Structure formats: structure tokens, C-alpha cells
Backbone as CSV, one residue per row, in Angstrom:
resi,resn,N_x,N_y,N_z,CA_x,CA_y,CA_z,C_x,C_y,C_z
1,MET,-20.968,60.644,-25.248,-19.820,60.416,-26.071,-18.565,60.869,-25.319
2,LYS,-17.563,60.052,-25.345,-16.326,60.335,-24.636,-15.498,61.353,-25.415
3,LYS,-14.976,62.375,-24.706,-14.172,63.418,-25.343,-12.730,62.949,-25.512
4,SER,-12.120,63.393,-26.586,-10.705,63.114,-26.802,-9.871,64.046,-25.930
5,PHE,-8.590,63.756,-25.853,-7.667,64.589,-25.080,-7.746,66.046,-25.544
6,LEU,-7.698,66.286,-26.839,-7.721,67.656,-27.358,-9.054,68.345,-27.092
7,GLU,-10.146,67.599,-27.151,-11.450,68.177,-26.845,-11.528,68.581,-25.373
8,LYS,-10.986,67.725,-24.508,-10.965,68.071,-23.085,-10.097,69.293,-22.851
9,LEU,-8.953,69.349,-23.513,-8.046,70.477,-23.351,-8.682,71.763,-23.871
10,SER,-9.504,71.668,-24.903,-10.136,72.868,-25.449,-11.182,73.452,-24.494
11,ASP,-11.598,72.679,-23.494,-12.521,73.192,-22.485,-11.853,74.235,-21.594
12,ILE,-10.541,74.277,-21.607,-9.797,75.207,-20.762,-9.609,76.504,-21.537
13,THR,-10.105,77.609,-20.988,-9.968,78.886,-21.688,-8.620,79.537,-21.447
14,HIS,-8.058,79.354,-20.272,-6.750,79.922,-19.957,-5.970,78.914,-19.133
15,LEU,-4.809,78.556,-19.593,-3.952,77.670,-18.828,-2.995,78.546,-18.041
16,HIS,-3.201,78.642,-16.727,-2.434,79.564,-15.898,-1.173,78.962,-15.310
17,LYS,-1.196,77.694,-15.039,-0.028,77.121,-14.373,0.006,75.627,-14.607
18,ARG,1.132,75.049,-14.307,1.252,73.604,-14.354,1.443,73.128,-12.925
19,ALA,1.094,71.918,-12.666,1.247,71.383,-11.313,1.923,70.025,-11.397
20,ALA,2.808,69.789,-10.492,3.460,68.489,-10.392,3.251,67.990,-8.973
21,PHE,2.910,66.742,-8.834,2.655,66.176,-7.525,3.670,65.091,-7.254
22,SER,4.170,65.073,-6.064,5.106,64.036,-5.672,4.780,63.627,-4.251
23,ASN,5.372,62.542,-3.824,5.138,62.076,-2.464,5.914,62.954,-1.497
24,LEU,5.214,63.676,-0.667,5.831,64.510,0.347,5.644,63.834,1.695
25,PRO,6.576,64.049,2.608,6.400,63.439,3.924,5.147,63.968,4.592
26,ASN,4.316,63.059,5.055,3.090,63.428,5.760,2.877,62.371,6.829
27,PRO,2.967,62.752,8.086,2.854,61.759,9.145,1.511,61.027,9.160
28,ASP,0.466,61.669,8.669,-0.842,61.026,8.654,-1.595,61.493,7.417
29,ALA,-1.396,60.811,6.308,-1.999,61.210,5.039,-3.527,61.143,5.083
30,SER,-4.107,60.434,6.041,-5.564,60.335,6.115,-6.177,61.483,6.918
31,ASP,-5.339,62.377,7.478,-5.837,63.493,8.279,-6.519,64.517,7.364
32,PRO,-7.826,64.693,7.486,-8.540,65.604,6.594,-8.607,67.040,7.120
33,SER,-7.706,67.434,8.016,-7.852,68.734,8.664,-7.835,69.902,7.680
34,PHE,-6.990,69.872,6.643,-6.980,70.987,5.707,-8.293,71.066,4.944
35,LEU,-8.779,69.928,4.478,-10.040,69.928,3.745,-11.179,70.428,4.630
36,GLN,-11.178,70.021,5.887,-12.200,70.515,6.812,-12.091,72.027,6.967
37,LEU,-10.872,72.537,7.101,-10.655,73.980,7.214,-11.137,74.695,5.952
38,ALA,-10.790,74.168,4.789,-11.186,74.796,3.529,-12.703,74.827,3.377
39,LYS,-13.374,73.774,3.821,-14.836,73.737,3.725,-15.506,74.648,4.750
40,ALA,-14.904,74.775,5.928,-15.514,75.563,7.006,-15.296,77.070,6.832
41,ARG,-14.215,77.479,6.177,-13.915,78.904,6.012,-15.014,79.573,5.196
42,TYR,-15.446,80.729,5.638,-16.471,81.477,4.906,-16.132,82.955,4.954
43,SER,-16.765,83.720,4.082,-16.562,85.163,4.047,-17.403,85.807,5.138
44,CYS,-16.739,86.237,6.197,-17.409,86.826,7.361,-17.649,88.309,7.090
45,ARG,-18.875,88.738,7.261,-19.212,90.133,6.983,-19.768,90.866,8.201
46,SER,-19.418,90.360,9.375,-19.770,91.021,10.624,-18.795,90.544,11.692
47,PHE,-18.102,91.493,12.332,-17.091,91.160,13.318,-17.406,91.769,14.670
48,LYS,-17.037,91.060,15.721,-17.081,91.631,17.066,-15.909,92.601,17.190
49,ASP,-15.955,93.485,18.169,-14.852,94.430,18.338,-13.727,93.858,19.199
50,THR,-13.706,92.538,19.362,-12.661,91.864,20.132,-11.319,92.033,19.416
51,PRO,-10.329,92.614,20.085,-9.034,92.796,19.415,-8.318,91.458,19.233
52,LEU,-7.497,91.388,18.190,-6.653,90.219,18.000,-5.465,90.323,18.938
53,THR,-4.948,89.181,19.354,-3.741,89.184,20.188,-2.529,89.348,19.274
54,GLN,-1.410,89.753,19.851,-0.191,89.866,19.063,0.246,88.501,18.552
55,THR,-0.023,87.453,19.324,0.303,86.094,18.883,-0.492,85.732,17.636
56,GLN,-1.770,86.064,17.615,-2.593,85.792,16.432,-2.060,86.558,15.220
57,ILE,-1.764,87.819,15.397,-1.236,88.634,14.296,0.083,88.049,13.799
58,ASP,0.962,87.675,14.723,2.264,87.123,14.337,2.122,85.821,13.565
59,ARG,1.187,84.966,13.978,0.981,83.687,13.270,0.435,83.926,11.871
60,ILE,-0.477,84.878,11.733,-1.025,85.198,10.410,0.080,85.748,9.512
61,LEU,0.911,86.625,10.058,2.011,87.180,9.266,3.022,86.100,8.869
62,GLU,3.275,85.147,9.750,4.208,84.067,9.417,3.632,83.200,8.304
63,ALA,2.335,82.930,8.344,1.701,82.162,7.270,1.812,82.918,5.948
64,ALA,1.654,84.227,5.988,1.807,85.046,4.780,3.251,85.009,4.294
65,ARG,4.182,85.095,5.220,5.601,85.155,4.873,6.082,83.889,4.181
66,VAL,5.547,82.737,4.567,5.999,81.476,3.990,5.185,81.047,2.765
67,ALA,4.266,81.880,2.318,3.470,81.556,1.137,4.371,81.413,-0.088
68,PRO,4.076,80.458,-0.949,4.893,80.302,-2.151,4.643,81.430,-3.143
69,THR,5.711,81.890,-3.762,5.612,82.906,-4.816,6.469,82.440,-5.990
70,ALA,6.163,82.944,-7.165,6.883,82.542,-8.375,8.369,82.847,-8.224
71,ALA,9.180,81.830,-8.445,10.637,81.926,-8.331,11.068,82.443,-6.959
72,ASN,10.195,82.322,-5.976,10.441,82.794,-4.608,10.878,84.261,-4.562
73,LYS,10.336,85.052,-5.478,10.697,86.479,-5.550,10.057,87.286,-4.421
74,GLN,8.931,86.815,-3.890,8.231,87.467,-2.779,7.953,88.957,-3.060
75,PRO,7.289,89.257,-4.187,7.058,90.640,-4.571,5.821,91.246,-3.903
76,VAL,5.761,91.142,-2.606,4.593,91.635,-1.869,5.041,92.364,-0.613
77,HIS,4.119,93.112,-0.068,4.301,93.707,1.252,2.963,93.623,1.966
78,VAL,2.993,93.306,3.260,1.769,93.188,4.049,1.768,94.281,5.111
79,TRP,0.666,94.993,5.202,0.476,95.989,6.254,-0.599,95.476,7.205
80,VAL,-0.351,95.599,8.499,-1.342,95.245,9.519,-1.930,96.567,10.000
81,VAL,-3.176,96.775,9.678,-3.849,98.028,10.038,-4.725,97.738,11.245
82,LYS,-4.381,98.347,12.400,-5.154,98.044,13.600,-5.451,99.263,14.458
83,SER,-4.779,100.376,14.239,-5.082,101.552,15.064,-6.431,102.120,14.635
84,PRO,-7.192,102.657,15.560,-8.491,103.241,15.205,-8.358,104.313,14.119
85,GLU,-7.280,105.083,14.169,-7.085,106.146,13.174,-6.876,105.558,11.773
86,ALA,-6.043,104.535,11.684,-5.764,103.919,10.390,-7.000,103.198,9.843
87,LEU,-7.728,102.508,10.722,-8.953,101.838,10.278,-9.972,102.855,9.771
88,GLU,-10.043,103.988,10.420,-10.954,105.052,9.981,-10.557,105.553,8.600
89,LYS,-9.259,105.695,8.349,-8.786,106.146,7.035,-9.178,105.153,5.940
90,LEU,-9.163,103.866,6.265,-9.533,102.861,5.267,-10.978,103.001,4.811
91,LYS,-11.805,103.536,5.668,-13.215,103.705,5.296,-13.371,104.654,4.112
92,GLY,-12.335,105.467,3.850,-12.357,106.320,2.667,-12.044,105.571,1.390
93,ALA,-11.509,104.363,1.522,-11.148,103.559,0.358,-12.124,102.413,0.102
94,THR,-12.816,101.965,1.145,-13.766,100.857,0.998,-14.855,100.973,2.062
95,ASN,-16.025,100.531,1.699,-17.142,100.485,2.651,-17.267,99.107,3.294
96,TYR,-16.287,98.247,3.084,-16.438,96.842,3.445,-15.411,96.348,4.455
97,ILE,-15.259,97.049,5.552,-14.393,96.589,6.636,-15.203,95.754,7.624
98,TYR,-16.514,95.955,7.637,-17.432,95.145,8.438,-17.153,95.182,9.933
99,GLY,-16.533,96.248,10.401,-16.256,96.374,11.828,-15.081,95.548,12.319
100,ALA,-14.263,95.025,11.408,-13.112,94.202,11.805,-12.121,95.053,12.599
101,PRO,-11.544,94.479,13.656,-10.575,95.226,14.457,-9.185,95.290,13.823
102,VAL,-8.946,94.464,12.799,-7.651,94.433,12.106,-7.911,94.202,10.621
103,VAL,-7.125,94.867,9.792,-7.155,94.639,8.354,-5.726,94.351,7.909
104,PHE,-5.557,93.248,7.177,-4.272,92.928,6.570,-4.346,93.372,5.111
105,MET,-3.514,94.318,4.738,-3.481,94.783,3.353,-2.260,94.162,2.683
106,VAL,-2.475,93.626,1.495,-1.394,92.996,0.752,-1.172,93.793,-0.521
107,GLY,0.040,94.292,-0.682,0.394,95.029,-1.882,1.318,94.212,-2.754
108,ALA,1.108,94.294,-4.068,1.952,93.601,-5.038,2.972,94.589,-5.602
109,LYS,4.196,94.093,-5.802,5.269,94.920,-6.359,5.676,94.346,-7.719
110,PRO,5.033,94.805,-8.796,5.325,94.250,-10.125,6.798,94.335,-10.526
111,ASP,7.488,95.374,-10.110,8.901,95.523,-10.485,9.792,94.457,-9.841
112,ALA,9.307,93.810,-8.786,10.100,92.799,-8.088,9.657,91.373,-8.424
113,ALA,8.654,91.232,-9.279,8.037,89.929,-9.538,8.717,89.164,-10.668
114,TRP,8.491,87.861,-10.653,8.877,87.006,-11.754,7.969,87.322,-12.937
115,VAL,8.525,87.280,-14.145,7.758,87.529,-15.366,7.924,86.323,-16.287
116,ARG,6.788,85.822,-16.763,6.816,84.658,-17.657,7.397,85.080,-19.005
117,LYS,8.418,84.383,-19.464,9.127,84.782,-20.680,8.299,84.595,-21.947
118,TYR,7.329,83.720,-21.926,6.579,83.420,-23.143,5.627,84.537,-23.561
119,ASP,5.039,85.200,-22.600,4.069,86.247,-22.938,4.178,87.496,-22.073
120,GLY,5.191,87.552,-21.210,5.389,88.749,-20.385,4.439,88.867,-19.208
121,LYS,3.709,87.801,-18.884,2.774,87.827,-17.755,3.548,88.059,-16.462
122,ASN,3.186,89.115,-15.747,3.824,89.458,-14.476,3.101,88.713,-13.360
123,GLY,3.855,88.052,-12.476,3.266,87.223,-11.431,2.933,87.926,-10.132
124,ALA,3.123,89.242,-10.038,2.939,89.943,-8.757,1.534,89.795,-8.188
125,GLU,0.513,89.973,-9.006,-0.859,89.886,-8.487,-1.207,88.469,-8.053
126,VAL,-0.745,87.485,-8.806,-0.992,86.095,-8.416,-0.301,85.814,-7.085
127,ASP,0.950,86.246,-6.956,1.682,86.040,-5.709,0.979,86.721,-4.544
128,ALA,0.479,87.934,-4.752,-0.251,88.634,-3.687,-1.521,87.872,-3.316
129,ALA,-2.182,87.286,-4.305,-3.388,86.506,-4.026,-3.054,85.254,-3.216
130,ILE,-1.923,84.632,-3.510,-1.508,83.454,-2.739,-1.221,83.856,-1.294
131,VAL,-0.519,84.968,-1.110,-0.241,85.470,0.241,-1.555,85.764,0.963
132,GLY,-2.488,86.399,0.276,-3.793,86.689,0.878,-4.544,85.436,1.272
133,THR,-4.432,84.402,0.449,-5.074,83.132,0.777,-4.457,82.523,2.025
134,HIS,-3.144,82.594,2.154,-2.487,82.098,3.369,-2.959,82.883,4.591
135,ILE,-3.125,84.179,4.443,-3.628,85.007,5.548,-5.011,84.513,5.979
136,MET,-5.892,84.318,5.016,-7.250,83.885,5.346,-7.277,82.497,5.965
137,LEU,-6.490,81.581,5.427,-6.518,80.217,5.953,-5.930,80.137,7.358
138,GLU,-4.857,80.880,7.617,-4.306,80.867,8.979,-5.282,81.537,9.944
139,ALA,-5.907,82.628,9.528,-6.910,83.266,10.383,-8.027,82.272,10.703
140,SER,-8.471,81.537,9.707,-9.515,80.530,9.932,-9.033,79.438,10.863
141,ALA,-7.787,78.999,10.687,-7.233,77.957,11.561,-7.177,78.437,13.006
142,LEU,-7.056,79.748,13.196,-7.036,80.322,14.546,-8.444,80.592,15.083
143,GLY,-9.459,80.228,14.310,-10.846,80.448,14.737,-11.324,81.874,14.478
144,LEU,-10.626,82.596,13.614,-10.990,83.983,13.321,-11.752,84.067,12.006
145,GLY,-12.750,84.929,11.984,-13.467,85.188,10.749,-12.617,86.068,9.857
146,ASN,-12.872,86.020,8.547,-12.132,86.835,7.600,-12.888,86.910,6.291
147,VAL,-12.545,87.892,5.489,-13.171,88.049,4.182,-12.182,88.737,3.246
148,TRP,-12.185,88.317,2.017,-11.367,88.947,0.967,-12.205,90.091,0.418
149,VAL,-11.695,91.287,0.475,-12.426,92.449,-0.033,-11.768,92.915,-1.324
150,GLY,-12.522,92.867,-2.394,-12.014,93.332,-3.684,-12.591,94.668,-4.091
151,SER,-13.548,95.169,-3.331,-14.174,96.456,-3.652,-13.485,97.546,-2.849
152,PHE,-12.557,98.232,-3.496,-11.804,99.301,-2.849,-11.322,100.269,-3.921
153,ASP,-10.955,101.448,-3.508,-10.401,102.431,-4.417,-8.913,102.136,-4.564
154,PRO,-8.480,101.623,-5.718,-7.081,101.228,-5.867,-6.100,102.387,-5.764
155,ALA,-6.571,103.600,-5.936,-5.677,104.743,-5.769,-5.329,104.934,-4.295
156,LYS,-6.152,104.400,-3.405,-5.929,104.568,-1.965,-5.312,103.334,-1.313
157,ILE,-5.714,102.151,-1.758,-5.147,100.906,-1.224,-5.076,99.855,-2.315
158,LYS,-4.281,98.818,-2.092,-4.133,97.753,-3.090,-5.073,96.572,-2.825
159,ALA,-5.162,96.122,-1.602,-6.051,95.014,-1.250,-6.208,94.994,0.255
160,ASP,-7.333,94.489,0.734,-7.480,94.392,2.184,-8.213,93.136,2.592
161,PHE,-7.896,92.712,3.813,-8.401,91.461,4.331,-8.855,91.644,5.775
162,PRO,-10.072,92.113,6.013,-10.531,92.229,7.398,-10.538,90.877,8.108
163,VAL,-10.071,90.880,9.339,-9.995,89.665,10.140,-10.430,89.989,11.555
164,GLY,-11.198,89.118,12.187,-11.615,89.323,13.566,-12.440,88.154,14.062
165,VAL,-13.003,88.284,15.249,-13.846,87.251,15.837,-15.225,87.356,15.187
166,PRO,-15.716,86.280,14.560,-16.986,86.362,13.846,-18.157,86.682,14.776
167,ASP,-19.057,87.508,14.273,-20.268,87.846,14.997,-21.484,87.309,14.249
168,ALA,-21.223,86.591,13.155,-22.294,86.027,12.351,-21.785,84.759,11.687
169,GLY,-22.701,83.855,11.396,-22.333,82.610,10.740,-22.204,82.774,9.242
170,ALA,-21.906,81.674,8.581,-21.755,81.679,7.130,-23.071,82.049,6.467
171,GLY,-22.973,82.716,5.317,-24.154,83.091,4.552,-24.796,81.883,3.889
172,LEU,-25.985,82.090,3.345,-26.741,80.995,2.737,-26.023,80.387,1.535
173,LYS,-25.219,81.162,0.825,-24.540,80.668,-0.373,-23.200,79.995,-0.075
174,HIS,-22.793,79.935,1.188,-21.470,79.418,1.535,-21.197,78.029,0.959
175,SER,-22.163,77.148,1.001,-21.942,75.765,0.565,-22.244,75.550,-0.908
176,ASP,-22.717,76.570,-1.612,-23.006,76.427,-3.038,-21.703,76.295,-3.810
177,ARG,-21.491,75.175,-4.441,-20.285,74.920,-5.221,-20.694,74.227,-6.514
178,GLN,-19.915,74.439,-7.558,-20.132,73.729,-8.803,-19.906,72.242,-8.558
179,PRO,-20.612,71.396,-9.289,-20.309,69.969,-9.191,-18.865,69.741,-9.635
180,LEU,-18.200,68.776,-9.029,-16.790,68.524,-9.322,-16.565,68.272,-10.809
181,GLU,-17.497,67.571,-11.457,-17.310,67.279,-12.885,-17.366,68.540,-13.751
182,ASP,-18.003,69.620,-13.280,-18.001,70.892,-13.994,-16.792,71.752,-13.625
183,PHE,-16.253,71.549,-12.445,-15.159,72.378,-11.907,-13.790,71.918,-12.394
184,ALA,-13.616,70.612,-12.562,-12.305,70.067,-12.909,-12.447,68.951,-13.927
185,SER,-11.398,68.766,-14.723,-11.374,67.693,-15.712,-10.070,66.934,-15.599
186,GLU,-10.163,65.642,-15.817,-8.955,64.821,-15.894,-8.663,64.616,-17.376
187,ILE,-7.447,64.965,-17.770,-7.091,64.789,-19.183,-5.821,63.976,-19.318
């Protein structure tokens, strides 16, 4: 039985954002490079001790810097943790650095964020997540492994993103995805 518009809409438990699509300049709209990158990226949980170059770090930071944020408020700060002393200190906040030679920590600044007027929803954490996603995707584009770590002591750090040269392939669950018809609906 075909669902009505309202029935389809009721399948959504939380409406977080609206999206508008328009024709943007794209020299080759058939180029699937982003989709290939998105499919190939995996959560790397073992890193070689190969240091990142300053060029790699700078490119990752630039990708983070240009990430979209609500009302372009940019309520985040990124720390590049790479000294042996600083990496050792992080081990007190999380057990999940996986031997990465660099950790990008992204902090959200709620006082500087856009706030939705309808319900007071503060956008700082969402903006930080977008910045973190840009960090991971640029690291992947550079051939670097990376993983989003959510298990940390928030009193010690806000978020961390170990990045380095992968020493292991994708896990067995990497390709497990919901069927598209369960993941998204057209209404």
C-alpha cells in the first residue's frame, strides 16, 4: 500500500535540517570521485608510526577551516596534537588513539554558535561534527587512515580524530549499510 505524504513524514522522528539543491558549477558532473572517497573511507584502528608532513596537516586544517557552519559562525577550535608528550597526555582521556602520530581535536564553542529561534537548539556540536567530517574526508583524500573517536573523558577533551598512515585494512563491518529504501525516503 502506498503511503501518503503525511504518513511518509511521520516516519521521521526528528527533522534536523532542510536542504535546498541548485545547479552549481561542476566541470564534470559525472566524476564519481567524492562517492568513491565516501565509500572507501573506513574507521582505521591501527596506525603506523609514520609522521604526517606539514603539508598534510595544513591541507587537513584548511579543509576543516572551510567547513560550512550555521550562519557561518564557525564556533569551533581545532587542536593538532602531535608531540609525544601531548599524545601521551591524551591517553589519560581515551584509550582509543590506536598509535596515531597525530590527533586532531575539535572543540565546540556554544557561546559563539548560531541558535535556532524556534526551540533554542544550539548548533555548536553539529558544526563541530561537520568540521570533524571535513577533517576525516580530507585525510582520506590524502591516503591517510582516520577514525572518529567518541569514547573520551569530556572533562579532559572535547573530541579527537586520530589520523595517520593505515597499518590495517577496513573491518568486516565497513560495507554493512542499510538498504537505501530504509535509509532515505522521498516525500
